[in-house]
C-alpha positions in Angstrom: 93.5 20.2 136.0 91.0 17.3 136.1 89.0 15.8 138.8 90.0 12.1 140.2 86.8 10.1 139.1 86.7 6.9 136.9 84.6 7.0 133.8 84.3 4.8 131.3 85.3 5.3 127.5 81.7 4.6 125.5 83.7 3.3 122.1 85.7 1.1 124.7 84.2 0.0 128.2 87.4 -2.2 129.3 89.5 1.4 129.1 88.9 2.9 132.5 90.1 6.7 132.1 91.0 8.5 134.8 90.9 12.6 135.8 94.1 13.9 135.9 94.5 13.5 140.0 93.9 10.0 140.7 95.7 6.7 139.3 94.3 4.3 136.6 95.5 1.0 135.3 98.6 1.3 132.7 97.3 0.1 129.4 99.5 -1.4 126.6 100.1 -1.2 123.0 102.3 -1.5 120.3 101.8 2.0 118.5 105.5 1.5 116.9 105.8 2.4 113.1 108.3 2.3 110.1 110.0 5.8 110.3 109.1 8.8 107.9 111.6 10.9 106.5 111.5 14.4 108.7 110.9 17.3 107.1 113.2 20.2 108.0 112.0 22.6 110.3 113.3 25.7 112.0 114.5 25.5 115.4 112.2 25.5 118.3 113.5 28.5 120.7 113.2 27.6 123.6 114.5 30.5 125.8 111.6 32.3 123.8 108.9 29.8 125.2 110.4 30.5 128.9 109.8 34.4 128.5 106.1 33.6 127.5 105.7 31.0 130.6 107.2 34.0 133.1 105.4 37.0 131.5 101.6 35.0 131.7 102.6 34.2 135.8 103.6 37.7 136.1 100.1 38.8 135.7 99.4 37.4 138.9 96.8 33.6 139.0 94.7 33.7 135.6 91.4 32.6 138.0 88.4 33.2 135.4 86.8 36.9 136.2 89.9 38.1 138.5 91.3 41.4 137.0 95.0 39.3 136.5 92.7 36.8 134.3 91.3 40.1 131.7 94.9 41.0 131.7 96.3 37.7 130.6 93.7 37.5 127.8 94.1 40.9 126.7 98.3 39.8 126.3 97.6 36.4 124.4 94.7 37.7 121.8 97.3 40.9 121.5 100.4 38.4 121.1 98.8 36.6 118.2 97.7 39.8 116.5 100.8 41.1 116.8 102.7 37.8 114.7 99.9 38.3 111.9 98.0 35.9 112.8 93.6 36.1 112.0 92.7 35.8 116.1 88.9 35.4 117.6 87.6 36.0 121.3 84.6 33.3 121.9 83.4 35.1 125.1 80.2 33.4 127.6 79.8 33.1 130.9 79.5 29.8 132.8 78.4 28.9 136.5 81.1 26.6 138.3 80.4 24.1 141.0 80.4 26.5 143.9 78.2 28.5 142.3 80.3 30.9 141.0 79.5 33.2 137.6 82.4 32.6 135.5 83.9 35.2 133.2 85.8 33.6 130.8 86.9 33.7 127.2 88.3 31.1 124.3 91.0 32.3 122.2 91.5 31.0 118.5 94.7 32.5 116.1 95.0 31.3 112.7 98.0 30.6 110.7 97.3 30.7 106.9 93.6 30.6 107.5 93.0 30.2 103.5 94.9 26.1 104.1 92.2 23.8 103.5 94.2 21.1 105.2 94.4 22.6 108.8 96.1 21.4 112.4 94.3 22.4 115.6 97.2 22.7 118.9 94.9 23.0 122.2 96.2 24.6 125.3 94.4 26.5 128.1 95.5 29.2 129.7 93.2 29.3 132.9 94.5 28.5 136.6 93.4 26.4 139.4 91.5 28.4 141.9 93.4 26.8 144.5 96.1 24.8 145.5 93.5 21.9 146.7 96.6 19.1 146.7 98.7 21.5 148.6 99.4 20.4 152.3 100.1 23.8 153.8 97.9 26.4 151.3 95.5 24.3 150.6 93.0 27.9 149.7 95.9 29.9 147.9 96.0 30.3 143.6 97.6 28.7 142.0 100.6 30.6 139.5 100.3 27.5 136.9 103.3 28.1 135.4 103.3 24.1 134.3 99.4 23.8 134.5 98.4 26.8 131.9 100.6 28.8 131.3 103.5 26.1 129.6 101.3 25.0 127.5 100.2 28.6 125.9 104.3 29.4 125.4 104.5 26.7 123.5 102.1 27.9 121.6 102.4 31.2 121.1 106.7 30.6 119.9 105.0 28.1 118.0 102.6 30.6 116.5 106.0 33.5 115.9 108.1 30.9 114.1 105.6 29.6 111.8 104.8 33.8 110.8 108.0 33.8 110.6 108.7 31.9 107.5 109.5 33.3 104.2 106.2 31.7 101.6 109.0 28.7 101.0 109.7 28.0 104.7 106.1 27.4 105.6 104.5 24.0 106.7 101.8 22.7 103.8 98.7 22.6 106.2 97.4 25.6 108.6 97.5 25.5 112.0 95.3 26.7 114.7 95.9 27.7 118.1 92.8 26.9 120.5 92.8 28.7 124.2 90.5 27.3 126.8 89.5 28.9 129.2 87.7 27.5 132.8 89.4 24.3 132.4 90.8 24.0 135.7 88.2 24.9 137.9 87.0 22.2 139.0 85.8 20.0 141.7 87.8 17.2 143.2 85.9 15.1 145.8 89.1 13.4 147.1 90.8 16.5 148.5 87.7 18.8 148.5 84.6 17.2 150.2 84.2 19.7 152.4 82.8 21.5 149.7 78.9 20.8 147.7 79.7 20.4 143.9 76.8 22.0 142.6 77.5 20.7 138.9 75.5 17.3 139.8 75.0 15.6 135.8 77.7 17.5 134.4 81.5 17.7 134.4 82.6 20.3 137.0 85.8 20.6 134.6 86.5 21.7 131.3 84.5 24.3 131.2 85.7 25.9 127.9 86.3 23.2 125.9 82.6 22.2 127.0 81.4 25.3 125.7 83.7 25.6 122.6 82.7 21.9 121.5 79.0 22.9 121.3 79.3 26.2 119.6 82.3 25.1 117.5 84.6 28.2 116.5 85.2 28.5 113.5 81.9 27.2 113.0 81.8 23.6 111.3 86.0 22.9 111.8 87.2 20.0 111.5 91.1 19.6 111.0 93.2 16.7 110.4 93.6 16.1 113.9 94.3 18.5 117.2 97.1 18.0 120.1 96.5 18.9 123.6 99.4 20.8 125.7 98.9 20.1 129.4 101.4 20.3 132.0 104.4 20.7 129.2 107.0 23.0 131.1 108.0 21.0 134.3 111.5 19.5 135.1 112.0 16.1 134.6 108.7 15.4 132.7 107.9 12.4 131.0 104.6 12.7 128.7 103.3 9.0 128.1 101.3 7.4 125.5 97.1 8.2 127.0 94.5 6.3 126.7 92.0 8.1 125.3 94.4 9.3 122.4 95.6 6.1 121.9 92.0 4.7 121.8 90.8 8.1 118.8 94.0 8.9 117.4 96.5 5.9 117.5 98.1 7.0 114.3 98.8 10.7 115.6 99.8 9.6 118.6 102.5 7.0 116.8 103.3 10.1 114.3 104.4 12.2 117.4 106.4 9.6 119.4 108.0 8.5 116.6 108.9 12.3 115.7 110.7 12.7 119.6 112.7 9.2 119.0 113.7 10.3 115.9 115.0 13.8 116.5 116.7 12.6 119.8 113.6 13.4 123.0 112.6 9.4 123.7 113.5 10.1 127.0 110.8 13.3 127.2 108.6 10.9 124.7 109.0 7.3 126.6 107.0 4.5 124.2 105.4 3.6 127.7 101.0 4.3 128.2 99.0 5.5 130.5 95.4 5.3 131.6 92.8 7.9 129.8 92.5 11.3 131.7 90.0 13.6 132.1 91.1 17.0 129.7 90.1 19.2 127.1 90.5 16.5 124.5 87.4 14.4 126.0 85.8 17.1 124.7 87.4 17.7 121.2 87.0 14.2 120.6 83.8 14.1 121.2 83.2 16.8 119.5 84.5 14.7 115.7 88.3 15.9 116.1 90.8 13.3 116.5 92.9 14.9 119.5 96.3 13.7 121.7 97.0 14.8 125.0 101.0 15.7 125.3 100.6 15.7 129.5 103.1 14.6 131.9 101.2 11.8 133.4 103.0 8.6 134.6 102.3 5.1 133.5 101.5 4.2 136.9 98.3 6.9 136.7 100.4 9.7 138.8 101.0 13.0 138.6 104.1 15.8 139.2 104.5 16.9 143.2 103.9 20.0 142.0 100.3 19.0 140.6 97.8 21.4 142.3 100.2 22.7 144.9 102.1 26.2 145.1 105.3 24.7 143.8 103.9 25.4 140.5 105.3 28.4 140.1 108.1 29.3 137.5 111.0 27.6 139.7 109.9 24.1 138.6 110.4 24.9 134.1 112.4 23.5 132.7 113.7 24.9 129.1 114.5 21.6 127.7 111.4 20.0 128.7 110.0 23.3 126.6 112.3 22.3 124.0 111.3 19.2 123.6 107.9 19.0 123.8 107.9 22.4 121.5 110.3 20.8 118.2 108.4 18.2 118.5 105.2 18.9 117.6 107.1 21.7 115.1 108.4 18.7 113.3 105.1 17.1 113.5 103.5 20.0 111.9 106.4 20.3 109.1 106.1 16.3 108.5 102.0 16.9 106.9 
């Protein structure tokens, strides 16, 4: 995901935000706090999340406007409906950097839609159409097993678990699963210099979240906060405390990372800070939703070796990573 441009957050000019393909200066902050009491939460099923990841990959690369993309979207809508969630689709067409018009849809699935207090779980479900960081197959489409499918898989398993709980064991908040489309069809000047970016004056990445932020669904949506899941299934993943997340929602970062440490996942969620990333949370924050990004990104500003290559397939998906992320987010929800 994302490009390699560096930009300045308007509220903090000293904080450099890099895109997902490039490094930036590591930021430091003390986000430790007194440990809260943990509420009882169900056990996140990593095998189920792994299966949901594999099922998406089996459709083929989920490039907007492709048959595989359409079939995957239909399946996702069907899964959320099968769990009993209230589901709405936001269909739109948007131009990509290369001039192609992308038939796209954001998917919104609500658990306990009647609840006043709500938490948003964001992720993207499309895949990049070219492995431009691949040394051999630069123009090949991606499976997007971690970059795309893993975040959706965690969201699906969270939705299944929440819907399966009896009333007495449900959390005290409603949860909205919002899946953005056309996130990864962006221009990377470091790997695609031979191409022309036709989207001048506009971010060529995160097209689905840009559209959603301007056409919010549900209307006037205002959850307590949001958590973006991106690249959350790879082996050896490490989720640093990303810069924009700390700037916009430091309390949520503190809550999530402390929760991870309390339940034994501090190896996956180290208390280390990184620079900012150009990801979907840029636009959800601009829309007034305080959002953090859980993404495999190192304090040195590096992404995993599989990033935007054909290596992003099921061979790099690890159930232990899915468990660490899923259980941490689930425990955070139950702590509300």
